[in-house]
N, C-alpha and C positions, 0 to 999 in steps of 0.2 A: 426174271425172277423165278424160283424154285418153288416148288409145291409149299413145301414148309414153311415160306416165307408168304404166301400168297392163305393161306390158313391163320395164320396167326394175325395179318392185318386182316383178314375177314371177320375173326374171334372180335378183334379187337373193337371193331366197327358194332358188331351184331351181340357177341358175347354170347354165340350160343353151343348147344353140347357135341351138335354137329361134327363143331370144328375137332374139338378137346376129340371124341370118340374116332374121328375120321386120321388122325396124328398118332392116336393112340395103337391103332390097326397097322401104321406104318411103321413102328415102331416094334409091332409083334412079328410082322413080315422080314424086320431088316431091313428094311428101305431106308431107314432112318433111324438114327440113333438119340440119345439122350443130348448128348455136343450137339448136334446139330437144331434142337430144339433153342440150344443157348443160343447158340449164334446167332440162329433168327432173332431171338429176343433182344440182341444185343442192345440197340438202340433205345428198347425200351425199359431196359433192367437199369439203366444209366444216366436216364433221361432226366431231366429237370425239372421237367414239369411232374408235380405229385400224382395226379391221377394217370396219366404213363405209364409213370414206374412203380405202382401198387397194381396196374392189371398186368402187366409184366411175370412181376413175380407170381401173383393171382393165377394164371397161367401154364407157369412151370409148374404150382402147385398141385393143380385139378389132371393136368397131364401125369406127372406123379404117382398122387392116386389111382390112376385106373392103370398104370403101367405094368407089367407083368413082372414078376419079384426076380425072373431068372436075368430080365434085361439090367437087374442094377448089382453090379458086383462090390468089393469092397473098395477100390477106389473112387469109384464112381460116388459111394454110400457117402462117402468120408469128403472129397468135394462138394458135395450138394448139402451136407453136416455145414460147413465150415461157410455157405453161402449164405445161407439163411438165417445165423446163429449171426452175420456181420449183418443181417439186414433187419434184424430187432433192435439195432440201433437206430432206426428210420422209422420216426413214429408213422410214415406213409403205409410202409411197406410190414410194417408188425405183424398186420392178423393175417393175409394171408402167405407170409413167411412160419408164423405157428402152424396154418396147416399143413404148407411142407413139413415141417420139422413132428408131427403129429404122425404124421404117417411113415413116417422114416422109425419110428419110437414103434410102431404099431407093426411092424417088420422084424423090430428084435434089432437094434444095433447093440455093441458091444462098446470097442476101447472109446466111442464117440460119444459114450452115455454122458462120460462126465465132464465133458464140452458144452454138450446141450445144457446140461442143469447149471453150470456155470454160467452160461447165456439167460438162462431163462432168473434165474437170483440176484444180475446184475442191478444194481439200484434205480440206474437208467432205465433199464430194460419194465422195473416192476413199478415206475413213475407213472413212464408208458400205458403198463396193461392195467393199472387202476383207475388210470386217466379217461383210457377208452374201454373201458366196465369189458375186458375181453378174454376174463382169466376159465371162460370153457375152455377151451385150443390148451392152455398148460396143463389145464389140471388133468385134462385126457392123455396128452404127454407124459403125466407125470405117471400115472397109472398104469401106464406102459411098461414103462421105464422101471417100475414098481415092480411088476410080474417077469420082468425078463431080464433086468439088471443092477438087482435090489444090492451086490455086491458094491458094485462099482459106488452106489449112492450113499452107503454107510460108510467111504473111505472120507467122501467129502465132509462127513462131521456136520461140523457147526452151519459151515457156509449154505447145505443143503434144507437145515430144518429150520435156519432162524430166516431165509428167504421162502421156503415153503411157507410159512406162520404169515407172513406179508400177504404173500399172494390168495390165500386161503379165508385171512380173518375179512372180518362183514361180508361173506358169500350167502347170499338169498336164493341163489336159483336151487329148485329142489332135486332137478337132476343132474349140476354140479355138486349138493351135497352129500346126495346118497357114494358118489363117486370119491369127494373127499371128507367119507366118514369111512368108507373103504381103508384108504391111504391111511389114515388116521391110526385105524386101529393095526394098521403092521409097524408104522410107528411108533405105537406105545409099547407093542412087544419084542418088536428084533432090534430097534435103533435106543443107544447110549444117549438120554433125556434127563439123567440126573440134572446136568449143571441149569437145565432150564426150569425146572421143578423147583428148584432152591431158589430160583430167583423170581419166578412168578409167585412163589410162595409167599417173599418177600415183602413183595411189591405188595401183595395183595393186603397184606398183617398190614403194612404204613399206609394204605389206602383206608383201612377197616377203623382200624384203633380209632380217630378223631368220629367216625360214623357212630360205631358202637358205645363210643364214651367211657369212661375210666374204669366203670364195675367190671367188663367184660377186662380191661387191664388188667385190673390192676391182680383178679382171680387170679391170672394166666400169665402173670410177667413171671413169678419166680422161673417157672419152667420155659417160657420163651428165652428168655434171659440165658439159662443154660445150653439152648438149642441155639441162640444167635451169636455166643460167644464161638463156639468154635469154628461160626465163618472169617475170622482172623487168618490173613494171609491167602485168602483164598480168594477165586475171579470172583466171587458174591458178594466182598470186604463192603464195597459202598454199599451195596443196598439193605446189609446189615445195620452200618451204620444208623444210615436212614430209617431204618427200623425201632431201632432203640431211641434214636431222637424222638420219634414219636410217637413212640410206648412211653416214657416219661415224660412229653409234656402233656399228653391226654390223663398218665394221672395225674400230677400236681398242678393243673391248669384251674383248677376247679378252687384250690385248698392255699393258693396263691396269697388270696388275703391274710387268712388266717396263722399263714408261718409269718413268725415274728423273730429268730435265731436259729440261729444254724441245729439246734438241740429240735429244732421243727422237724428236720426234713428227715424222715424218718423211713422205711422199706426199703422199694427198690435203688433208689437215687443212693441213699447211705454206704448200701451194701456194695454198691457196683462203684461207687469211690472206693470204697476202701479194700474193694480186693484189687483196683487196679494202681491204686499207691503200693499197695504189698506189692507188685511184682513191679513198680517203677523204682524198687530198694535196688534193683541192678538193675542201671541204664544203660550197660554197655550191652544187654542181653538182647535180641530180635524182640522179644517177648515186650519188651517194653512200649516202643513202635506200636504195637496195638493196643497198648494202655491207653499211650497218649493221645491214640485216636480217639478213643470214648469217649474220655473224660475230655477234648475237642468238640465231640458229639455232643457233651452236655451242657456247654455254652451259649448251646443256640437253642433252648429248650424253654427254661423258665427263669425268671430272675433269681427266684430261690434256688432253685436248684446250680443256678450259675454261680451263685453268691458261695453257697456250702461247697462247691467241687474247686474255687480259687481262695476259699480260707483252709481246703487241708490238702492243695496241691503245693500251694505255692511256698507254704511253711516246708512241706517236705522237701522241695528242690534245693533250698536255700539251708536249709541244716546239715543235707546230704553235699551239698557243697562246700559250705564248712569243715564236713569231718575230713581231717587227715590222713583218715583209712582211704579216702577217697578222693584222692589229688588225680590217680591217673585218669579219674573219669569224668573230672570236670567235662569236658569237652562232649560228650554227649549228654550231661546232664545239661550243661546251656541249649542244647540243640531243643533237649525235649521240652523244655520251659521255652523257649521261643516258640512250637508249635503252638503251646497254651495261651501265649501273649497274642499271637497271629491269629487264632483262636477267637478269643476275648474283643480282641479291636474288630472285627469281622461282625460281632454278635451285636453289634449297637449301634443304634438307629442312623440315617446319614446326617442325621442333624444334632446335635448336642449342645444342648445351651445353658446344661448345670455339668460343673465338674463333678458332681456328686455322683449322676448318671453314669460315669466312667467306670465299668469293672475291677480296673484296674489299680485303682487311685490307692488302695489302702497299701498295696503293696511295695510299690512305685520306687520306696525309699531303697530295702531290702535288693530287690531287682537290680536296681543303679550299683548297690557295691556290689553283686556277683558280677554286672559288668566291667567292674574298674577295677577288679581284679583280674576277671579274665583278657583281657585285652595288654596286659604285663605279660604275659605267657604266651609263648611263638604257637603251642600244640592248641590252645584255645581262643586264640583269636579271631577263628574262622565263624565260631561259632557264638561270641558275644558279639561280634558285629551283627550275626545274623538277629539273636536276639535285640539289641538296640533298634536294629532295622522295624522289630514290632513295637516299639516304645515309642518312635518317631514319629512311625504314622499314625501312631492312636488320638485321636482329636483330643485336645482341652484334657490330656494327662500331665505332661509335663512343663512346668512351667520358664521363664524366660532365663532364668537362673539357671537352672537346670541344662538348656539346650545348651546355653552358652559353654558350662560345663562338658556338655559332650562335645561340642565343635572344637573346644582348647584340646582336650582328649584326643580326638581320633587325627584333628590335624598336626599331634604331636608324632604318634606314632606312624603317619605319612612320611614325615620329613626325616625320621629319625631313620640314617641307614644299617643302624647294627639290630635293628628288628627285624631285617631278613625277607620284608615284604614281596610277594612275585605277583602276579597280574591278577589272580582269585582275589588278595586278600583287599588292593589298588582297588582292583571293583567295586569290592564291596563297602569299604568307606570309603570312595567316592558315589557311591547310593547312597547312604546315609547321609553325604555333607549335601548331597545335593536336594533330599529331601526336605532337609530343613532351610536349605536357600531360598526354599516355595515361600513358606512363612517367616521368616525370621533372616530374612540376608545381612541384618549389621551383623550380625555375631562373626559371618565369616569376611564382610566387610574390616570389622574391626582386628581379626585373628588368625584366620585362613590367609585370605589374601595375600596380605604383607608379607607373611612368611614363605610364598610362593616368589612371590616376585622379585624378594630380596639374594631367593636361592638361583634366583636367573644369572647365568656368567655373564659378564659386561659385553668379553668377547668370541667368540666362537670359539669352540673346540676344535682342536690343531684335528687335522689329516689320521694322523694316529692316536688316538683319545678315542674308541667309540666305545667306553666305558662311560665317559663324560657326554659324549652324543646320548646315551641311550639316558642315564640321569636328565638332559633336558628335554628330551622326549616324553620321557613322563609326569614332568613338571608342565610340561604345555598342554597335554592330553588334561591334565586336572583342573588347567585354568579354562578349558575347552567344556569341560563339563562342569564346573561348579559356575559358570560366567554367564549363564545364559539369562537368569533373572536382569527387569530393566537397568533396578542401581546398579549391582557387580558387573554388569555387562558395561556402562557406563566406565566404570574404573579400568577396566580391562583394556579397554579402547585405547585412555591416555595415556594409560602406563606403557602394554606393546608400541605403540606408536613413536611413542617418545624414546623408546628404545631402537626403534628401526632407522628412528632419525638421527640416532648417536650412534648406528650402524655405518648408514648410509653415509652422512654429511659428518666426518671427526673433523678435531678443530684442525686438526693441520694436517698438509698430505704426507707429513712422514707417520702419520698413523696408520694410512692404509697400508696394508703387509702386499709384497710383490703376487702372493698366492692369496688372490682376494673368493675366491673360492669356498673355503670356510664359510665367511661373514655373511659372503651374499645366499647360502644357503642356510643360516642362521635366520638373516631377516628373512628370506621365502614364509619358512617354518614361523618365525611370528607373526607375518601377514596372514598365512593359511589358518593359524589358529582364528584369528579375527573372521575370515570368512567363513568357517566350519560352523563358529558359532551364531552366525548369521545365518546359517542355513539352517539350524536346527530352531533360529527365535523365528523364520520365515514358516515353518511348519506347523511350529505352535503358534501364529497370530497376531504374534506379538505388537501394539501399537506405538512402540517407542523406535522402530528402526526408522521410522520418517525423519526423524527428527536431526538425522546422520546424515542426511545431504547440506544440513549447513556445520555441523561438528566436526565430521572424518573425511568427506569429499574434497573439501576444497586444501584440507592438508595434504590428501594423498598428491595429490595434481601440482601443489607445489614443493612438493618433494622431488619426484621423479621429471618434472619440468623443468626445476632447476638443475636438477641431476644431468640433466638430456643435454637445456642452452648453455651452460655456464660450466662445468666441469670436465676432467680429462680422467680417466680412469673410475667412473663413478659406479659403486657398485649396485647403488637403484636405476643405472640402465641395463644390467641383464634382464635378458629377455625375458626369463622365467618369474623375476620379480615383477614386471609389467604385466604379466598378463594376470597374477593373481591379485598384485591391486584392482584391474578389470574386474575381476573375477566381484569383488568387493563395493564396486564402484555400481555392476548391475545388478546385486542384490537391493542395496541399496534401493534406487532409480525405480524399480520395478515397485518399490512398495512406498512410491510417492503420492501425493494425489493430484490430479489431472492439472491443477492448478497452479502447484506449487513448481512441479513437472516444467511448467510452461516454460518458467522463467531461466533456469537450467538450461534444458535443450537452445532457447534463442540464442544464449549462450557458446553454448558447446560448437554449435553451426556457427555462430561470428566467428569461432577459434579458424575453424576448419575456412572458412572463406580471406578472413581478413589477416588470420595469422597473430591481434594481439593478441597477447595471453593479461595482461595489466587487469584487475579486476577479478578474474577470472580461478587463477589458480595462484588466491591470496593467502600468504601465513608467514611463517619462521623467516625463512628467504626473501629477500625484497631483489626482484629482479630492477636492472638497469631500464630507463624508459625506452632506449631503444630496441627490446628484445622482442621477437617476432619469432614464431614459428611458420617457417617458409617450405611448408612439405615437398613443394609440385618442385622445389628449385634442385636440379641434377645434381648443386655440390652440396646438397644437404647429407648428412649422417645417418649411419644406422640407428644410432640410436632418438636423436629425432623425430625420424620414418616412423621409428617404433610408438611414439606418442600416439599414432592417429588411433591404436588399439585400447588405450582411456577414452578417447574420444568417439568412438566407437562404442565403448559399453554401457555408457549414458545413453546413447541415440536408440540402441537397439529395444531398449526398455519404452519408448514412446507411444503415449497414447495417440490413435490417432489423428485425433482433434487438434493435439500437441505440433504436430509436424505440418511445416508449412506445406502445399501442394506442389507438387513433380515441378511445373514448369518452372516455378521459385530457383528449383534446384537441377535440375537437371543440366548447368554446368558444372558445376561441382559432382552429380555420379557423374557427368559423363570423364572430369578430369580423373574421378578417383580408379576409372575401368581401365584409362588407358594408364596410369600409373602402375597401376599394379603391376602390369604385362612389360611395360619396356623397363622402368622406373628401380620397382622396389627392390631388395637385396635379401627378404628376409620372408620363411612365410608366414610371420605374425602378421610385419605387414598386408599382404598379399590376403592372408584371411580375412584381416579385419577392414579393407575396404571393399569385399564381398559381400559381411555382415551388411556391412552400410549400406550399402545399395539395396541388398534382398530385404532388409526389415523396408526401408521408406517406400520402396515399388508394392510390397506385400499391403502396407496400409492405404495404398494412393493409386493403384493401378486402373480402375477407372481413369483417372483424369491423367494416366501416362502413358497416352496414346501418341502425342511425338516422339518422347522415349522409346517406347516401344519398338515403333517405327525403324527410329533411326538403326536401332540395333541389328533386325533382320534387314534394312538396305545398305548400312553403312558399319557397321562393326562386322559382323559377319564376312564379308569381301575381304573385308582389310585382314581383320585379324585372325583369319579362322580359315576361311577357304584361300586365299592366298600364299602357294607349298614358296613362294619366296622368303616367307620370315623361316626364322629356324625354329623346328620339332619344338622346343623349349618354351619355345613363348606360342605356338599356336596351342601348346598343353595347357598352358596358362590362362590361354584365353577359354579354350572347355570349360576349365574350372570355373571362371566367370558366369560364362552361359549357363552353368548348370544351376549355380546362386540365383539369377533374375528368374531360371523355368523354373526353382524351388518356391519360390515368391507368387509364383500362379498359381503351380499345383497345387498347394497348400488351401487356396480358396480356391478351386476349379474355374479360372479365370477361363474366359472364350479364346484368348492368345496362345495359349499354349501350346493348342498343337502346332501354334506357324513355328513353333521354338522346337520343339521336339522331332519332327516334320526334317528341321535342317540337319538334325545328326545323323540320320540313312543316307544324306546323300557326302558321308567322310565314310561308308563302310570300303568302300574300293581303296582309298586312300592309304596306300601303306605306310605311311609313318604317322597317322592320327587314329586311325579303323577304331582300335580296341580303346581308344581313350575316349573318342564318343561313343559307344557301346557303354564303357562305364558309366558315364555322365546318365545313361538314363534309368540306372537304378539308383545312384545318386540322387536323381529328382524324386524318386519315388519313397526315400529314405526319410526318416524323421532327424530332426536336429535340434540343439538347443538352442538356436535363436530364433526360429520362426512357430513359438507357441505361447499360448495362450495368455501365461506368465508375464511375459514381452509382451502383451496387449497384439499380437498378431491377429491377422483376419481370419479365419481359419473355417474348412466346410470339410464335409465328409469328403475324403478322397477314394479315389474308383484309381484298381493297379491290373492296367488290362494287360494281357500276356498274347495282344494281336501280333506280336514282333516273332513268334514261335516260327512260323510260316519259313520264316528266309532263310534259316537255317536246315532244313531243308529242300529246299528251290533250286531243280536244275537248272533255270535260267541263271541262277548265281553263278560268279565264279568262285571256286575252293576259298579263297583267302574273306569274299564276302558272306560266304557262310560261315565261317569262324566269328567273324566279328556281330554276325549275328547271332550266335551263339555266345558269343559275353554278352552280347547284350539282354538274352534271356535269361544266365544265369545270374544278373547282377540283378534285375530287376525283379528275379525269385526270391533271393538272399533280402530285401528290402519290404517284400510285401507279405501279408498275413498269409497264414496258409490256405484260409478258405479261399485268398482268392485265386491258386491253384490248383488245389487237391483233387475235385474234378476232373482236371485234365489231367492228370500225371498219368493215365496210360501212354499219351503220347509225347510227356516232355521224359518220361524215363528213358527212353533211346539218345535224348539229345544231351541230354544231364552226365551219364554215360561216357558220352564225346569227350563230354568238358573234364574228364579224368586226366583228358590227356592232355589238355591244352599248358604249357609250358609255363603257363602264372598259376604261382602257387598258393596266391590269395584266394582265386577264382576254385581251385580245387578242394580247398580248406571250404569255404560256403558250398560249394555242391555234398561235398560227406555231409556235414551239419545237416542243408536241407534232407538229403535221404535218413538221415540219421533220425530227425526227427517226425519222420513217414513212416518208421517203421517201429516208431517207440510209440506211435498213437493209433487210432483206430485199425480194428482188424480186420476193414475193409481194406486195407493197403496192402494185406500180407498175402493176397493170391497175385498181384503184381510183381509184388518184392519175390515170390516163388517162382513166376516165369521169367526171372532175372539175373535167380540167385549163381547161376555159373558163373556169367558177368562179373557181379558185382564181388561175387570174391576175388577173380582173378585180377578185379582194378584193386581191390583195396590193400589187397596183397601187396601190390606191384607202388603202391604207394605206402605202404608200411615201412617199406626198405628205405635203410639211408642210402646205400650203394646207388639206388635209383634216383637219386638227386642228388646227385656231387655239383652239379655247378651252379647252386645255389645257396648249396652248404654255408661257405663261409661268408656271405653275405647278410644272408637273412636267416640264420640260423631259428631263430624263433620262431619264423614263419613255417618254415620247411617240419618243426618239430610239433606244431600246432596241426598241418597234415598230415604225420605219420599216429601221433597219437590220436586225433579225430577216424580214419582207416582201421584202425584197431578195435576201437570203440564200435564202430558201423560190425565189423567182423563180430565181437561179442555177442552182438543182438540177435546176427544172422538164426545161430540155431535154434534159439526161443519164437520166430518165426517163420520159420521154412519146416518142414518137413526132412526128417533124418534122408528119406531115401533119396532126397533131392541133391543135397549136398551131398550126397556117399561118393561122387565119384570126384569130388575133388579135394576129400578129407586130407589123403596122403599129400599133394602136393599146398594145401592149407596148414596141414601140422611142420611140412619139412620149412618151409620158409618162415614159419613164427618162432620156428626154431635159431632160424638168422637173426629174426628180429630179437632177439633174448641177448645178442649181443651189441644191440644201439650204445651207442657213446651216453645217450641221456636216461637220466633213470626214470624219468617218468614214464617213459617211450619202454621198458624193458619191464616198470610195472601192468602195462597194458598188455603187454604181450603176455605175461605171465598168465593175467587172470581171463585172457581170450581164448589162450593154449587152453586152461583146465575148463572151460564151459567149452569146447570140440571136443576133449577128450573126454568129458561127462557126457554128452548126447552120443560118441558112439560106445561106452558102456550103457546106457541105457538101450540101443537099438540093440546090443548082444541081446540082453535080456528079453527085448522083447518078442527076437525071431523065433524062442520057441512054441510061444503063443499063436 
């Protein structure tokens, strides 16, 4: 062990000053350097134990304090500054890090002053400083910076002043106060604090007026208003409006009972209101926006001032709107009025029992008249809808008949093809109708929905009819948005399922076109509309969902089972329709109570075991008596096998107490497992079988000992380890193994290790080693089956990275090392950053190796992992700097299309993802790595990026342009800094 190592260990145990002095003497005598000290402290600086990590930084700061100034060059100061600023993010090392920064600032830094201050005023650092009551060190550092680097602090401007104010606020230590007052004096004299003075003054006035009462407010009202109104459109506008509101409220609150009419409102409120209305005579001007904000602020002062404001402003807008000379300004007029209506709505109490208390009630007829006119003109329609939105969201303002009128008008506009509606106007109209549907669904039921349903075509648009398809998508979007209310959703289900049945079950086979793709796409869109609306209802917690276990689910089973078992070339046998129908079944059964779910699950399992569909898939289509689903029969058609997806869709949502214990289902699970590997002919079938097995096993893993033992002792050697099977079958078996392991992983079952250890046995197998390695990442990844919504048994899951050792193990063959590397990258992609962030120093070389793997999916995952690290904590930047030249080289290689020709035709989208993420990483690199480190690579980077500018994909070219500009800007900045 070196002398510095012994000194460090001794100090860690004793904390004596003698070791510090001896280290400093060695540095002074050139026997060791600061770099040697850092190396000796390596394990302590990165220790997971808080106490050791804190003492490591403390030792370095103490040595730095006593170290002769001439032993610190510019480069070492910059590195130490970056290190200490990074340690400010760690609550355990913040105190010793501040001591180190205080030493650095006392010795006079220049180019690093800004970064030090930025680190101090970071919100997370400020919270830690305040929590630990450790403001002494930063205040002294600020004093040093103020004395030696004042210009750098001035350039920071607002961020420095705001951060320092938070830091110094509440300081009580007399020693610190003396320093803080000295800093404050310099700030007041030499810094621009005008904005802070204005904001603080306004905040003080808004607080003081209610305290000191109306007498003070009334005396100073006119002068204050003349000063406050100058703040319109400034950075302090919000505070100015808040102060105006407090001023008016203070003056008129005591006079509220004495004010009986508008004539009784005198003084400031009347003057300001008249002044604003005078400005509003020109609604198209920018000043009008400021004037309406003042009137909106008046709405939340006192009832009398609110009434007075509306009684003058609303008639003014109505008169102005009707003026023939102001036709061109109708849109801004309606927008200004919409702001006032919204302010009046927001000023109301949360519960309004009497409609006479609604401020806008006296003016609603005139305003509705403006809306009616504004909706008819294209240039004022959006503004009219904005005004309408304020009206319909005001409680107890509109009568039922008026809501019906609004529904009728807006529905007409939405369906009128001559109105020239766009996405923005459609969204605004649907928002108004959706708001009304929550309280008055009968109007949409009687007026809107019939029109929308009748506009739906009977048959799908042809392939060469894009405009018709756009119209169809627009109608379905409207239905999905408006039919969330239980009453309307029921109508949606009835109408859309009827239309799906008409498309999928035509009256005669002659009605089925040879090209069934358009009809299949149409049916899919209809079912997807139901599925999407269900998702919205689930998020809103609607209680009516469970009733569709009887009203919708049997009909879906009837349609799809009958089509698969008794029709040829049936549209409903399309696997995409089967999948979306399964999504609907899953959404409904998730929200069914266990008692009702028990009946459904038993029936579903009976179909799986016996094949009997009678009584299960009841509906319009009647099954012959001998109808049966022979799932495991080798002669069964693809469409019949796909039906497993619909059965699985319900089973995966079962509560634990509803499912039978595994011993009773072992035969079914084993049959499904072997069937998914040997007989299935579509990924939907295999995926459904694996989801079925995984869900059942997850909920009853504790009683599935026999099943799990059979998998280890029989399934593994027969289907995975046996090299006599085809590679494809072994890969499918590994996917099944992954889902069995996931069922155990999410609940941290004791048997998991037995299953994952088996995968390492395949790392020497040249056929499936990579597949086995990727399975480890799949086990750790999240999915949509084993979730809380599906009532899965879930416990906090660990994400160990213990497999990393094999990637460098010299005892392993190169092929095995590569498999370990694939496993590592797959696991990192599936793990949270906190699981591997502390090991990035070890992982970085392995990740760089992974960028040469021929699997472009792995490459993209690695680059995204590296990108997340670069965009994250500053503590990772030193590691990135260390590997910057290699990172630049690898990213350039992965951004060039000519370096990936073999995959370009088969997986162009995947290869495009690699190129884009590589360019994004290059874009970030100059922001986190010093330019002097990147300088040797600059000519290569710019030359290679020029080639990427000719990439065949526009998205790649765009990233290349942005990245090249970043590098050029970094070069220009470095050139400017050289003379300094």
